[in-house]
C-alpha positions as CSV (number, residue, x, y, z in Angstrom):
1,X,243.2,113.5,107.0
2,X,241.3,113.7,103.5
3,X,241.4,117.7,102.7
4,X,239.4,117.4,99.8
5,X,236.3,116.5,101.9
6,X,237.9,119.1,104.8
7,X,238.0,121.7,102.7
8,X,234.3,121.3,101.3
9,X,232.7,121.0,104.3
10,X,234.7,124.0,105.5
11,X,233.5,125.9,101.9
12,X,230.1,125.1,102.8
13,X,230.3,125.9,106.3
14,X,231.7,129.5,105.2
15,X,228.4,129.8,103.0
16,X,226.1,129.0,105.4
17,X,227.4,131.4,107.9
18,X,227.8,134.2,105.4
19,X,224.1,133.6,104.4
20,X,223.0,133.7,108.0
21,X,221.6,137.1,110.0
22,X,220.1,140.0,109.2
23,X,217.4,139.4,106.1
24,X,218.5,143.0,104.8
25,X,221.8,142.0,104.5
26,X,223.9,144.3,106.8
27,X,223.9,145.2,110.5
28,X,224.3,148.9,111.6
29,X,228.3,148.5,112.5
30,X,229.0,146.2,110.4
31,X,229.3,148.0,107.4
32,X,231.9,150.0,109.3
33,X,234.5,146.6,110.3
34,X,237.5,145.6,108.6
35,X,237.4,142.8,107.0
36,X,239.2,140.9,109.7
37,X,236.5,142.4,111.8
38,X,233.8,141.3,110.0
39,X,235.7,137.2,110.0
40,X,235.7,138.0,113.8
41,X,232.1,139.0,114.2
42,X,231.3,135.7,112.1
43,X,233.8,133.3,114.3
44,X,232.6,135.1,117.0
45,X,228.5,134.0,116.0
46,X,229.3,130.9,115.3
47,X,231.1,130.0,119.0
48,X,228.7,132.3,120.4
49,X,226.0,130.3,119.2
50,X,227.3,127.6,120.7
51,X,227.9,129.5,124.3
52,X,224.4,130.1,124.1
53,X,222.8,127.2,124.2
54,X,225.2,126.0,127.3
55,X,224.9,128.6,129.3
56,X,221.1,130.9,127.9
57,X,219.0,129.1,126.4
58,X,217.6,126.9,129.2
59,X,216.1,130.7,130.4
60,X,216.6,132.7,127.3
61,X,214.7,129.7,124.7
62,X,216.7,128.9,122.1
63,X,214.8,131.8,120.1
64,X,215.8,134.5,122.5
65,X,212.2,135.5,123.6
66,X,212.4,134.4,127.1
67,X,210.4,132.3,129.5
68,X,206.6,133.9,130.1
69,X,207.3,136.3,132.7
70,X,210.0,134.5,134.6
71,X,213.0,135.1,132.2
72,X,213.6,138.5,129.8
73,X,213.5,138.2,126.0
74,X,217.3,139.0,124.4
75,X,215.6,139.1,120.8
76,X,214.7,143.3,120.3
77,X,215.7,143.7,123.8
78,X,215.6,147.2,125.0
79,X,217.7,146.8,128.2
80,X,220.0,144.5,126.5
81,X,221.3,146.8,123.4
82,X,221.0,150.0,125.1
83,X,223.9,149.1,127.1
84,X,226.0,146.4,126.5
85,X,228.8,146.9,129.1
86,X,226.4,146.3,131.9
87,X,225.3,143.0,130.3
88,X,229.0,141.7,130.0
89,X,228.7,142.2,133.7
90,X,225.6,140.6,133.7
91,X,226.7,137.7,132.1
92,X,230.0,137.5,134.1
93,X,228.6,138.3,137.4
94,X,224.7,137.7,137.9
95,X,221.6,140.5,138.1
96,X,219.8,139.6,141.7
97,X,217.9,143.3,141.2
98,X,214.2,143.5,139.3
99,X,214.8,145.2,135.7
100,X,212.2,146.2,132.9
101,X,212.8,144.7,129.4
102,X,210.5,146.1,126.7
103,X,208.1,147.8,129.0
104,X,208.0,144.0,131.4
105,X,209.0,143.6,134.7
106,X,211.1,140.8,135.4
107,X,213.1,139.9,139.3
108,X,214.0,136.4,138.4
109,X,217.9,136.0,139.5
110,X,220.2,135.2,137.1
111,X,223.4,133.2,138.1
112,X,226.7,134.2,136.6
113,X,228.7,132.2,134.9
114,X,232.1,131.2,135.6
115,X,233.6,131.9,132.1
116,X,236.5,134.1,130.0
117,X,236.3,137.3,128.8
118,X,236.1,136.1,124.7
119,X,233.4,133.7,125.4
120,X,231.2,137.2,126.9
121,X,232.1,138.1,123.9
122,X,231.2,135.6,121.9
123,X,228.0,135.6,123.5
124,X,227.4,138.8,123.2
125,X,228.4,139.1,119.7
126,X,225.9,136.4,119.0
127,X,223.0,137.8,120.6
128,X,223.5,141.1,119.6
129,X,223.3,139.9,116.2
130,X,220.4,137.4,116.0
131,X,216.3,137.5,116.4
132,X,216.4,141.6,115.4
133,X,219.3,142.8,117.2
134,X,222.3,144.7,115.4
135,X,225.0,145.5,117.7
136,X,227.7,144.6,115.7
137,X,231.0,142.7,117.0
138,X,232.0,143.2,120.9
139,X,235.6,143.0,121.2
140,X,237.6,141.0,123.8
141,X,239.5,144.2,124.6
142,X,236.1,145.9,125.7
143,X,234.7,142.9,127.6
144,X,238.1,143.1,129.8
145,X,237.7,146.9,130.5
146,X,233.9,146.4,131.3
147,X,234.2,143.9,133.7
148,X,236.6,145.8,134.8
149,X,234.4,148.8,135.7
150,X,231.4,146.9,136.5
151,X,230.7,146.2,140.3
152,X,230.4,142.6,141.8
C-alpha cells in the first residue's frame, strides 16, 4: 500500500469533514463536547450520511425537505428536534400514526428498519446536524436506552 497517498487522502477527507456543517461554525451542543466527542460527531456524521442515503433519502429526500405532502421534512423539523428518543424509536420500529411537523399534518406510514443502535445514533447525528438542525452528538448508549423505553 502506498502510505503517502493514503495519508494524503485521509488529510483531504478530514479537512472536508471539518469544513462541513453549520455555516456559523458551531452547533448548540458542539462547543461543550470533549475532543473525543467532537471526533465521534464527525465520524458519526460521515457514516450517518451514507446510512441516510440508503434508508431515508428516498422519502425524506437528499436535502431533508421531505416529499410534498407525503413525507415530512427533517430539515429544521420541530417534530424531530423536540424529541430525539421518539425519533430513534420511529427509525427502528416505524410509525403508523398521523404526525404534525412544522404545523403540517402527515399520515403516511413509515416502515421500521432492521439496523443497529450504532447505525441509529449515526443517522440521528447526521440528520440532527444537517440542513439547519443543531442537535449535537447522539450517543449510541443513549439510543440503546431510548429503544428500551419505547413501545413497539
